TORKOL-4160 file (C-alpha; in steps of 0.2 Angstrom, whole numbers, padded with zeros to 4 digits, m for minus):
97
<pt num="1" X="0120" Y="0217" Z="m0136"/>
<pt num="2" X="0118" Y="0213" Z="m0154"/>
<pt num="3" X="0102" Y="0207" Z="m0162"/>
<pt num="4" X="0111" Y="0190" Z="m0165"/>
<pt num="5" X="0115" Y="0189" Z="m0147"/>
<pt num="6" X="0097" Y="0192" Z="m0142"/>
<pt num="7" X="0091" Y="0179" Z="m0154"/>
<pt num="8" X="0104" Y="0167" Z="m0148"/>
<pt num="9" X="0099" Y="0170" Z="m0130"/>
<pt num="10" X="0080" Y="0169" Z="m0134"/>
<pt num="11" X="0084" Y="0151" Z="m0142"/>
<pt num="12" X="0093" Y="0146" Z="m0126"/>
<pt num="13" X="0078" Y="0152" Z="m0116"/>
<pt num="14" X="0066" Y="0143" Z="m0127"/>
<pt num="15" X="0076" Y="0127" Z="m0125"/>
<pt num="16" X="0077" Y="0129" Z="m0106"/>
<pt num="17" X="0058" Y="0133" Z="m0106"/>
<pt num="18" X="0054" Y="0117" Z="m0115"/>
<pt num="19" X="0066" Y="0107" Z="m0104"/>
<pt num="20" X="0057" Y="0114" Z="m0089"/>
<pt num="21" X="0040" Y="0109" Z="m0097"/>
<pt num="22" X="0046" Y="0092" Z="m0100"/>
<pt num="23" X="0052" Y="0091" Z="m0082"/>
<pt num="24" X="0036" Y="0097" Z="m0075"/>
<pt num="25" X="0026" Y="0084" Z="m0086"/>
<pt num="26" X="0038" Y="0070" Z="m0080"/>
<pt num="27" X="0035" Y="0076" Z="m0062"/>
<pt num="28" X="0016" Y="0076" Z="m0064"/>
<pt num="29" X="0016" Y="0058" Z="m0071"/>
<pt num="30" X="0027" Y="0053" Z="m0056"/>
<pt num="31" X="0016" Y="0061" Z="m0043"/>
<pt num="32" X="0001" Y="0053" Z="m0052"/>
<pt num="33" X="0009" Y="0036" Z="m0050"/>
<pt num="34" X="0014" Y="0039" Z="m0032"/>
<pt num="35" X="m0004" Y="0044" Z="m0028"/>
<pt num="36" X="m0010" Y="0028" Z="m0036"/>
<pt num="37" X="0003" Y="0018" Z="m0026"/>
<pt num="38" X="m0002" Y="0027" Z="m0010"/>
<pt num="39" X="m0020" Y="0022" Z="m0013"/>
<pt num="40" X="m0015" Y="0004" Z="m0015"/>
<pt num="41" X="m0005" Y="0005" Z="0001"/>
<pt num="42" X="m0020" Y="0013" Z="0010"/>
<pt num="43" X="m0031" Y="m0002" Z="0005"/>
<pt num="44" X="m0018" Y="m0015" Z="0009"/>
<pt num="45" X="m0015" Y="m0006" Z="0026"/>
<pt num="46" X="m0034" Y="m0006" Z="0030"/>
<pt num="47" X="m0035" Y="m0025" Z="0025"/>
<pt num="48" X="m0020" Y="m0028" Z="0037"/>
<pt num="49" X="m0029" Y="m0018" Z="0051"/>
<pt num="50" X="m0045" Y="m0029" Z="0049"/>
<pt num="51" X="m0034" Y="m0045" Z="0050"/>
<pt num="52" X="m0026" Y="m0038" Z="0065"/>
<pt num="53" X="m0042" Y="m0033" Z="0074"/>
<pt num="54" X="m0050" Y="m0050" Z="0070"/>
<pt num="55" X="m0035" Y="m0059" Z="0077"/>
<pt num="56" X="m0034" Y="m0049" Z="0093"/>
<pt num="57" X="m0052" Y="m0051" Z="0097"/>
<pt num="58" X="m0050" Y="m0070" Z="0093"/>
<pt num="59" X="m0035" Y="m0071" Z="0104"/>
<pt num="60" X="m0043" Y="m0062" Z="0118"/>
<pt num="61" X="m0058" Y="m0074" Z="0117"/>
<pt num="62" X="m0047" Y="m0089" Z="0116"/>
<pt num="63" X="m0038" Y="m0084" Z="0132"/>
<pt num="64" X="m0054" Y="m0085" Z="0141"/>
<pt num="65" X="m0057" Y="m0103" Z="0135"/>
<pt num="66" X="m0051" Y="m0116" Z="0147"/>
<pt num="67" X="m0050" Y="m0131" Z="0135"/>
<pt num="68" X="m0034" Y="m0132" Z="0124"/>
<pt num="69" X="m0044" Y="m0141" Z="0111"/>
<pt num="70" X="m0058" Y="m0128" Z="0111"/>
<pt num="71" X="m0045" Y="m0114" Z="0110"/>
<pt num="72" X="m0037" Y="m0122" Z="0095"/>
<pt num="73" X="m0054" Y="m0124" Z="0086"/>
<pt num="74" X="m0058" Y="m0106" Z="0090"/>
<pt num="75" X="m0042" Y="m0100" Z="0083"/>
<pt num="76" X="m0044" Y="m0110" Z="0067"/>
<pt num="77" X="m0061" Y="m0103" Z="0065"/>
<pt num="78" X="m0054" Y="m0085" Z="0067"/>
<pt num="79" X="m0041" Y="m0089" Z="0054"/>
<pt num="80" X="m0054" Y="m0095" Z="0042"/>
<pt num="81" X="m0064" Y="m0080" Z="0045"/>
<pt num="82" X="m0050" Y="m0069" Z="0041"/>
<pt num="83" X="m0047" Y="m0079" Z="0025"/>
<pt num="84" X="m0065" Y="m0076" Z="0020"/>
<pt num="85" X="m0066" Y="m0058" Z="0024"/>
<pt num="86" X="m0049" Y="m0052" Z="0018"/>
<pt num="87" X="m0044" Y="m0065" Z="0006"/>
<pt num="88" X="m0028" Y="m0071" Z="0015"/>
<pt num="89" X="m0018" Y="m0073" Z="0031"/>
<pt num="90" X="m0003" Y="m0082" Z="0024"/>
<pt num="91" X="m0004" Y="m0100" Z="0019"/>
<pt num="92" X="m0007" Y="m0114" Z="0031"/>
<pt num="93" X="0009" Y="m0122" Z="0036"/>
<pt num="94" X="0002" Y="m0139" Z="0041"/>
<pt num="95" X="0007" Y="m0137" Z="0059"/>
<pt num="96" X="m0005" Y="m0138" Z="0073"/>
<pt num="97" X="m0003" Y="m0125" Z="0088"/>
């Protein structure tokens, strides 16, 4: 192997090294982005779990109420509670149960 061959191979290795560094940096940015997205999804999941838990408890109580009107009132109160505590539960569609 000549000195020129060694120099040429060294340049090629340097290029590969820089490409590898760029790939690593890009992957690190991607991992950081995915970690942020994961944290957002965890917060959203916790919000949905709270909504579900409130709804389930409310429905259990509503099933124990004998009056249909009182059941409806109770469930409306539960939905309002969810809206206050979590910020949403979908928009009201104007229909009554």
